[in-house]
C-alpha positions as CSV (number, residue, x, y, z in Angstrom):
1,M,2.2,30.8,-6.1
2,K,2.8,31.8,-2.0
3,K,5.4,34.3,-1.0
4,M,9.3,32.6,-0.2
5,S,8.7,34.1,3.3
6,E,5.6,32.6,3.7
7,I,7.2,29.0,3.1
8,N,8.1,27.0,5.8
9,L,9.1,30.0,7.9
10,D,10.6,27.9,11.0
11,L,13.1,25.8,8.6
12,V,16.2,28.1,9.6
13,E,15.7,27.7,13.4
14,N,14.7,23.9,13.4
15,P,17.6,22.1,15.4
16,V,16.8,18.8,13.6
17,I,17.3,19.9,10.3
18,K,20.1,22.6,11.2
19,A,21.7,19.1,12.7
20,F,21.1,17.2,9.5
21,I,22.1,20.0,7.2
22,R,25.2,20.6,9.1
23,E,26.6,17.1,8.5
24,Q,25.2,16.6,4.7
25,A,25.4,19.8,2.9
26,K,28.7,21.2,1.5
27,F,28.2,24.6,2.3
28,P,25.5,24.2,5.4
29,E,25.5,28.3,5.7
30,D,24.7,28.8,2.2
31,F,22.0,25.5,1.8
32,K,19.0,26.1,0.8
33,L,16.3,24.9,3.5
34,N,12.9,25.9,2.1
35,I,10.1,23.1,0.6
36,C,7.4,24.5,-1.3
37,E,4.2,23.1,0.3
38,D,2.9,21.8,-2.8
39,D,6.0,19.3,-2.7
40,E,4.8,16.0,-3.8
41,M,7.7,14.3,-2.8
42,Y,7.9,16.3,0.5
43,L,4.1,15.3,1.1
44,F,4.8,11.6,0.2
45,S,7.5,11.3,3.1
46,L,5.3,12.9,4.8
47,G,2.3,11.0,4.6
48,N,5.0,7.8,5.5
49,V,5.9,8.6,8.7
50,K,2.4,9.6,9.5
51,D,2.6,13.8,9.6
52,D,6.1,13.3,11.9
53,R,7.5,16.4,10.3
54,D,11.1,16.9,11.5
55,R,11.2,13.1,10.3
56,A,9.8,14.1,7.0
57,L,12.0,16.8,6.1
58,V,14.9,14.2,7.2
59,R,13.7,11.8,4.4
60,Y,13.6,14.6,1.7
61,Y,16.7,15.8,2.3
62,A,18.1,12.5,2.9
63,I,17.3,11.2,-0.4
64,G,18.3,14.5,-2.1
65,R,21.9,13.7,-0.9
66,R,21.6,10.0,-1.7
67,I,20.9,11.4,-5.3
68,L,23.6,13.7,-6.0
69,D,26.2,11.3,-4.0
70,T,25.3,8.9,-7.2
71,V,25.4,11.6,-9.5
72,K,28.6,12.5,-8.6
73,Q,30.5,9.5,-8.9
74,V,29.5,9.5,-12.7
75,V,30.2,13.3,-13.2
76,D,33.5,12.2,-11.8
77,W,34.3,9.2,-13.7
78,H,33.3,11.0,-16.9
79,F,33.9,15.2,-16.4
80,G,36.4,14.8,-13.5
81,S,34.3,16.7,-11.5
82,F,31.0,18.9,-11.3
83,E,33.9,21.7,-12.2
84,N,34.2,20.9,-16.0
85,V,30.3,20.6,-16.7
86,P,29.5,23.2,-19.1
87,S,25.1,22.9,-18.4
88,F,23.5,20.4,-16.7
89,L,19.7,19.9,-17.1
90,D,17.4,18.1,-14.4
91,F,15.0,16.7,-16.0
92,A,11.4,16.2,-14.1
93,C,13.1,17.5,-11.6
94,G,9.9,18.6,-9.2
95,Y,10.4,21.1,-6.6
96,G,14.5,20.8,-5.8
97,R,14.8,17.7,-3.7
98,F,18.0,17.2,-5.7
99,T,18.5,20.6,-7.3
100,R,19.3,22.4,-4.1
101,F,22.3,20.2,-3.4
102,L,24.0,20.5,-6.9
103,I,23.3,24.1,-6.7
104,Q,25.8,23.5,-4.1
105,E,28.5,21.7,-6.8
106,M,27.9,23.8,-9.9
107,P,26.8,27.4,-10.3
108,P,23.1,27.8,-10.5
109,E,23.7,29.7,-14.1
110,K,24.7,26.3,-15.4
111,I,21.7,24.5,-14.6
112,W,18.7,24.3,-15.8
113,V,15.8,22.8,-14.7
114,S,12.2,21.4,-16.2
115,D,8.9,19.8,-14.9
116,I,5.3,19.5,-16.3
117,Y,4.6,21.0,-13.1
118,A,4.8,24.8,-14.2
119,N,4.5,25.8,-10.1
120,A,7.6,23.4,-9.1
121,V,10.1,25.3,-12.1
122,K,8.6,29.4,-10.9
123,F,9.9,27.5,-7.1
124,Q,13.2,26.9,-8.1
125,T,14.0,29.8,-10.6
126,E,12.8,31.9,-7.9
127,Y,14.5,30.3,-4.9
128,L,17.6,28.4,-6.2
129,G,18.0,30.9,-9.1
130,V,18.7,28.0,-11.5
131,T,17.2,28.5,-15.3
132,G,13.3,26.5,-15.9
133,I,12.2,24.8,-18.4
134,V,8.2,24.0,-17.9
135,S,7.8,20.5,-19.9
136,T,5.1,18.9,-21.7
137,G,3.0,15.8,-21.6
138,K,3.5,14.9,-24.9
139,P,7.2,14.2,-26.2
140,E,6.7,16.2,-29.6
141,N,5.7,19.0,-27.7
142,Y,9.0,19.5,-25.6
143,L,10.5,21.9,-28.2
144,I,14.5,23.0,-26.7
145,D,16.6,25.0,-28.8
146,R,20.0,24.1,-26.8
147,K,21.7,20.9,-25.6
148,F,23.2,20.1,-22.6
149,D,26.8,18.3,-21.6
150,C,24.7,16.4,-19.2
151,I,21.5,15.5,-18.5
152,L,19.2,13.7,-15.6
153,A,16.1,12.1,-15.6
154,N,15.4,10.4,-12.2
155,S,12.5,8.6,-11.7
156,F,10.8,9.8,-14.6
157,F,11.2,6.4,-17.2
158,S,9.8,4.2,-14.1
159,H,6.9,5.9,-14.8
160,M,6.4,6.0,-18.6
161,P,4.4,3.8,-20.7
162,E,5.7,2.4,-23.4
163,R,3.7,4.4,-26.2
164,T,6.0,7.2,-24.3
165,F,9.0,5.7,-23.1
166,T,10.7,5.6,-26.1
167,N,9.6,9.0,-27.8
168,W,11.2,10.8,-24.3
169,L,14.3,9.0,-24.5
170,Q,14.9,10.0,-28.1
171,N,13.8,13.7,-26.7
172,L,16.7,13.6,-24.3
173,Y,19.5,11.6,-26.2
174,D,18.7,14.2,-28.7
175,L,19.6,17.0,-26.1
176,L,22.7,15.7,-25.6
177,T,26.0,17.6,-26.7
178,P,28.6,15.2,-28.5
179,D,30.6,14.9,-25.2
180,G,27.5,14.6,-22.7
181,I,26.1,11.8,-20.8
182,L,22.4,11.1,-20.2
183,M,21.6,9.4,-16.7
184,F,17.8,8.2,-16.3
185,S,16.8,5.7,-13.4
186,V,14.6,2.5,-14.4
187,H,12.2,-0.1,-12.0
188,D,14.0,-3.1,-12.7
189,E,11.8,-5.9,-13.4
190,C,13.2,-7.7,-10.2
191,L,11.1,-5.0,-8.3
192,R,7.8,-6.1,-9.7
193,A,5.5,-8.1,-7.4
194,P,6.2,-11.8,-7.8
195,H,2.6,-12.9,-9.0
196,V,2.9,-10.4,-12.3
197,E,4.2,-12.2,-15.3
198,M,7.0,-9.5,-17.5
199,P,5.6,-9.1,-20.7
200,A,7.3,-10.8,-23.5
201,N,8.4,-7.1,-24.9
202,G,10.3,-6.4,-21.5
203,I,7.9,-3.5,-20.3
204,L,5.5,-3.9,-17.8
205,F,3.1,-0.4,-17.4
206,S,0.1,0.0,-14.5
207,A,-1.8,2.7,-13.8
208,N,-0.5,3.5,-10.3
209,S,1.4,6.3,-9.0
210,E,2.2,7.8,-5.9
211,S,1.0,11.7,-7.7
212,Q,-1.9,13.2,-6.7
213,S,-2.7,14.9,-9.8
214,L,-0.7,13.3,-12.7
215,D,-3.2,11.3,-15.4
216,K,-2.0,7.7,-13.8
217,E,-2.5,6.1,-17.2
218,E,0.1,8.4,-18.6
219,Y,2.3,8.6,-15.3
220,G,1.8,5.7,-13.7
221,T,4.3,2.5,-12.8
222,T,7.1,1.3,-15.0
223,Y,9.2,-2.1,-14.6
224,V,11.5,-3.0,-17.2
225,T,14.4,-5.6,-18.5
226,E,17.7,-4.4,-19.2
227,K,17.5,-6.2,-22.4
228,F,14.4,-3.5,-23.2
229,V,16.4,-0.7,-22.2
230,R,19.7,-1.8,-24.0
231,E,17.6,-2.2,-27.4
232,I,15.5,1.3,-26.9
233,V,18.9,3.1,-26.4
234,D,20.7,1.3,-29.3
235,R,17.6,2.3,-31.4
236,V,17.3,6.1,-30.8
237,S,20.9,6.6,-30.9
238,G,21.3,4.8,-34.4
239,G,23.6,2.2,-32.3
240,K,26.4,4.9,-31.6
241,A,25.7,5.1,-27.7
242,F,27.8,3.2,-24.8
243,V,25.4,1.9,-22.0
244,H,26.4,1.1,-18.7
245,R,24.0,0.0,-16.1
246,I,24.3,0.5,-12.3
247,K,22.5,-1.7,-10.3
248,K,19.9,0.0,-8.2
249,G,22.2,2.9,-7.9
250,I,19.6,5.2,-7.2
251,C,18.9,4.5,-3.1
252,R,19.4,1.2,-3.6
253,F,16.6,0.9,-5.3
254,Q,16.1,2.3,-9.0
255,D,18.7,1.3,-11.7
256,L,21.0,3.9,-12.8
257,Y,21.5,3.8,-16.6
258,V,24.0,5.8,-17.5
259,V,24.6,6.7,-22.2
260,T,27.4,8.2,-23.4
261,N,28.4,8.6,-27.7
262,K,32.7,9.4,-26.4
263,L,33.8,7.0,-24.0
264,A,36.4,8.7,-22.6
265,K,37.2,6.2,-19.5
266,D,35.9,2.6,-19.8
267,F,33.0,1.6,-17.8
268,S,35.4,-0.3,-15.7
269,E,37.0,2.6,-14.4
270,L,33.5,3.8,-13.1
271,K,34.1,2.4,-9.5
272,F,30.5,3.3,-7.7
273,N,29.9,2.6,-3.9
274,H,26.4,2.3,-2.1
275,H,26.3,4.2,1.3
276,P,26.4,2.3,3.9
277,E,22.6,2.0,5.5
278,G,21.4,0.6,8.7
279,Y,18.8,1.5,11.5
280,I,18.0,1.8,15.5
281,D,16.0,-0.8,16.4
282,V,16.0,0.0,20.6
283,A,16.1,3.4,22.0
284,A,15.3,3.6,25.7
285,F,16.2,4.7,29.2
286,T,17.1,2.1,31.4
287,N,16.8,2.1,35.0
288,K,20.1,3.2,36.0
289,E,18.8,6.5,33.7
290,N,21.2,5.7,31.3
291,L,20.0,5.9,27.3
292,Y,20.7,2.6,25.3
293,L,21.1,2.3,22.0
294,E,21.0,-1.0,19.8
295,G,20.8,-1.0,15.9
296,W,22.1,-2.3,13.2
297,A,25.0,-1.1,10.2
298,A,26.1,-2.8,7.4
299,D,28.1,-2.4,4.3
300,V,27.3,-4.5,0.7
301,N,30.1,-3.0,-1.1
302,L,32.4,-5.1,-2.7
303,G,35.1,-5.0,-0.3
304,G,33.1,-2.6,2.3
305,R,32.6,-2.6,5.6
306,V,31.3,-0.7,8.5
307,E,34.0,0.4,10.4
308,E,32.6,2.8,12.7
309,V,29.1,4.0,14.4
310,Q,29.0,7.6,15.6
311,V,26.7,9.0,18.1
312,L,26.5,12.7,18.4
313,L,24.4,15.2,20.6
314,N,23.8,18.0,19.3
315,G,26.9,18.0,16.8
316,K,29.3,16.8,18.9
317,V,30.6,13.2,18.3
318,V,29.5,11.6,22.2
319,Q,30.1,7.7,21.4
320,K,31.7,5.4,18.7
321,C,31.2,1.9,18.3
322,E,31.2,-0.9,15.8
323,P,29.2,-3.0,14.8
324,F,30.4,-6.6,16.8
325,Y,27.7,-9.8,16.9
326,D,25.4,-11.3,14.1
327,R,22.3,-10.0,13.0
328,T,20.6,-13.0,10.5
329,D,17.5,-11.1,9.9
330,V,19.8,-7.7,8.3
331,A,21.9,-10.6,6.1
332,G,18.3,-12.2,4.9
333,Y,17.2,-8.9,4.0
334,F,20.6,-8.4,2.2
335,E,20.5,-11.6,0.7
336,T,24.8,-12.0,2.0
337,D,26.4,-13.1,4.9
338,V,28.7,-9.7,4.2
339,A,25.9,-8.1,6.4
340,L,25.8,-11.2,8.8
341,Q,27.8,-9.0,11.6
342,S,25.7,-5.9,11.7
343,G,24.5,-5.9,15.2
344,W,25.8,-3.1,17.3
345,N,24.8,-1.4,20.7
346,C,26.0,1.5,22.7
347,Y,25.0,3.4,26.1
348,L,24.7,7.1,26.6
349,P,25.7,7.6,30.5
350,K,22.8,9.3,32.3
351,N,23.0,13.2,33.0
352,T,24.8,13.7,29.6
353,V,21.5,13.8,27.5
354,A,18.4,15.5,28.0
355,P,15.2,14.6,26.4
356,Q,14.7,18.3,24.1
357,D,18.8,17.1,22.6
358,V,19.3,16.6,18.6
359,L,20.4,13.0,18.6
360,T,22.7,12.0,15.2
361,V,23.9,8.4,14.2
362,K,25.1,7.3,11.6
363,A,27.4,5.0,9.6
364,I,30.8,5.2,8.3
365,N,32.4,2.8,6.1
366,N,35.9,1.7,4.8
367,Y,35.7,3.8,1.6
368,G,35.1,7.2,3.6
369,W,31.2,7.2,2.9
370,Q,28.8,7.8,5.6
371,W,24.9,8.1,6.3
372,I,23.1,9.0,8.7
373,L,20.6,6.2,10.4
374,E,19.0,8.8,12.1
375,T,18.4,12.4,13.2
376,C,16.0,13.9,15.7
377,T,15.7,14.6,19.3
378,V,15.8,12.1,21.9
379,E,13.0,12.2,23.6
380,S,10.9,12.0,19.7
381,L,13.6,8.9,19.1
382,V,12.8,7.4,22.7
383,S,9.0,7.8,21.8
384,Q,9.2,6.3,18.3
385,K,10.7,3.5,19.2
386,Q,8.5,3.0,22.5
387,S,5.5,3.3,20.2
388,Q,6.8,0.8,17.8
389,S,7.6,-1.7,20.7
390,L,4.0,-1.5,21.6
391,L,2.9,-1.9,17.9
392,G,5.5,-5.0,17.7
393,S,4.1,-6.3,21.0
394,T,0.6,-5.3,20.0
395,Q,1.3,-7.5,16.3
396,T,3.0,-10.7,18.2
397,K,0.0,-10.8,20.5
398,L,-2.4,-11.0,17.2
399,K,0.2,-13.1,15.8
400,L,-0.4,-15.8,18.9
401,I,-4.2,-14.7,18.5
402,E,-4.1,-15.7,15.0
403,T,-1.9,-18.7,15.9
404,Q,-4.5,-20.3,18.4
405,L,-7.2,-19.3,16.8
406,A,-5.5,-21.4,14.0
407,S,-5.2,-24.4,16.4
408,A,-8.5,-23.9,17.5
409,R,-10.0,-24.2,14.1
410,I,-7.6,-27.0,13.5
411,E,-8.9,-28.8,16.9
412,W,-12.4,-28.1,16.1
413,E,-11.6,-29.3,12.3
414,L,-10.2,-32.7,13.8
415,S,-12.9,-32.9,16.5
416,Q,-15.4,-32.8,13.7
417,S,-13.7,-35.1,11.9
418,K,-14.1,-37.5,14.9
419,L,-17.6,-37.2,15.3
420,M,-18.5,-37.8,11.5
421,I,-16.2,-41.2,12.5
422,T,-18.0,-41.2,15.5
423,Q,-21.6,-40.4,13.9
424,T,-20.9,-42.9,11.1
425,K,-19.5,-45.7,14.0
426,L,-22.7,-45.2,15.6
427,E,-25.2,-45.4,12.6
428,E,-23.5,-48.6,11.8
429,S,-24.0,-49.7,15.8
430,Q,-27.4,-48.8,15.2
431,T,-27.6,-50.7,11.9
432,N,-26.0,-53.8,13.4
433,L,-28.4,-53.2,16.4
434,Q,-31.5,-53.6,14.5
435,A,-29.7,-56.7,12.6
436,T,-29.4,-58.2,16.0
437,Q,-32.5,-56.9,17.9
438,T,-34.5,-58.9,14.4
439,A,-32.4,-61.8,14.8
440,L,-33.4,-62.0,18.3
441,I,-36.7,-61.4,18.2
442,S,-36.7,-64.2,15.2
443,A,-34.6,-66.6,17.8
444,Q,-36.8,-66.0,20.7
445,A,-40.3,-65.9,18.2
446,Q,-38.0,-69.4,17.3
447,L,-37.6,-70.3,20.9
448,E,-41.2,-69.6,21.7
449,Q,-42.4,-72.3,19.3
450,T,-39.8,-74.9,20.1
451,Q,-40.9,-74.3,23.6
452,N,-44.4,-75.0,22.4
453,Q,-43.3,-78.3,20.7
454,L,-41.3,-78.7,23.5
455,V,-44.9,-78.9,25.6
456,S,-46.2,-80.7,23.4
457,V,-43.4,-83.2,23.3
458,Q,-43.8,-83.3,27.0
459,T,-47.3,-83.6,26.9
460,Q,-47.3,-86.4,24.6
461,L,-43.9,-88.0,26.4
462,E,-46.5,-88.0,29.1
463,K,-49.3,-89.7,27.3
464,T,-47.0,-92.0,26.3
465,E,-45.2,-92.9,29.8
466,N,-49.3,-93.1,31.4
467,Q,-50.0,-95.7,28.4
468,L,-46.8,-97.1,29.2
469,I,-47.8,-97.9,32.9
470,N,-51.4,-99.3,32.0
471,V,-49.7,-101.3,30.1
472,K,-47.0,-102.7,32.0
473,Q,-49.8,-103.2,34.7
474,E,-52.1,-104.9,32.8
475,L,-48.9,-106.7,31.5
476,D,-48.4,-107.8,35.4
477,R,-52.0,-108.3,35.7
478,S,-51.7,-110.8,33.0
479,H,-48.4,-112.7,34.2
480,C,-50.0,-112.6,37.6
481,R,-52.7,-114.5,35.7
482,V,-50.9,-116.5,33.8
483,V,-48.8,-117.7,36.5
484,A,-52.1,-118.7,38.6
485,M,-53.4,-120.8,35.7
486,E,-49.7,-122.8,36.0
487,T,-50.1,-123.3,39.4
488,S,-53.7,-124.7,38.8
489,K,-54.7,-128.4,38.7
490,F,-56.4,-128.0,35.4
491,W,-52.9,-126.7,33.6
492,K,-51.0,-129.0,35.2
493,L,-53.4,-132.0,33.8
494,R,-53.7,-130.3,30.7
495,S,-49.6,-129.8,30.4
496,A,-49.6,-133.3,30.7
497,W,-52.2,-134.6,27.9
498,F,-50.1,-132.7,25.9
499,L,-47.2,-134.4,26.7
500,V,-48.9,-138.0,26.1
501,K,-50.3,-136.6,22.6
502,R,-46.5,-135.6,21.2
503,S,-45.6,-138.8,22.7
504,I,-48.2,-141.1,20.4
505,G,-47.5,-138.9,17.4
506,L,-50.6,-137.2,17.9
507,T,-48.8,-133.4,17.4
508,G,-51.8,-131.2,15.9
509,E,-54.6,-129.2,17.7
């Protein structure tokens, strides 16, 4: 392990961190700032903010402070205060994200820390002055010869597979004094992916975690039901323990379970409150060189509300405002209309703010709880929000292009459909045309045949007409001969003779 002087040496002179600790630590001048470079929780924060060191440090300390505020509410309920806690075990302690706040509430000699990372335990014992216990991978090998009045296992059982979940809980329960309390956090089943089915036994494990060194089959990600937790506590305590669940008690994410064998006060007297929450959406200089800030701040505690948003420059309050307009997106995120009126904005006049000034924005609720929304230099905040704005603009353009592409695809599919319909109609038209052409050819053939027959008939008719003309001519000639004969003397004598014959009764030829 590196020497203490070689670990984050410049933190003491970091103005951003000093401003944050001044607001968040009970005794800022005594606060232990140094962080071991192997601290996975710090590295995890650093990875989430794209290697922005100051922002990673603020997030690291902020989570430690939030855990302290959670634990303090339970301790105050059970013991009255940290002063009344004879001994405290921080199990799965890491490199002291929480412990550095705890030692400002309790003497280090009353605090034990335990972790599977021997280097983490060594760092805390040397730097924070607490007593260290190196843990093991197997619960059956974790042999401790003393008991503790208060035990915290934060973000440990949220990583345990079923085969070790029960055994570790049994170990920690057995380390409790008769009047002690055990606190441990879990991922509730509501946090799992919607498409993943919860097993019937109430515990779901996947070999996946933020740890880069531990075996993910032994330290992954676990989701449990409340029924499962209560059944396990009942089993390890032989039915003696009292159990209380604080939904999303750890950083409004993991559930916190409180276990005790002696219920000095009813759990209904444990009035647990969450911190207010918020975010800065816009930080930009206007055309008149004023610094414009815009964001949201909400409180979801029963009867809670954000009374004030404070803006500080270099530790001095320079502006105050309160939420006054609706943010439907915030209400949708928290799934409650309590968070609807959460939007706020304010201006810092020009010439009152410089790029290197440390800006702190915090929200304060009506219970006196406060939370820092941002601590960084003005320059860093404005740059960050501009980058987010550009990213948002790019994402908007990308979504627009994707929408246009989808529309074009729909139009293309519609055109393809229309083309198919047109091709079908064309094929039908071609078929009909071929049938028509065939019928036309047949009709033409019949017409030609009819025309030939007509020509033949006309020829016969002409021939008949000629014959008729000849007959008529011959008839006319015959008629003329008859007339000529009738007018001749011979014919007249013949006619008279026939009359004489009929008169005398000679009618035969």
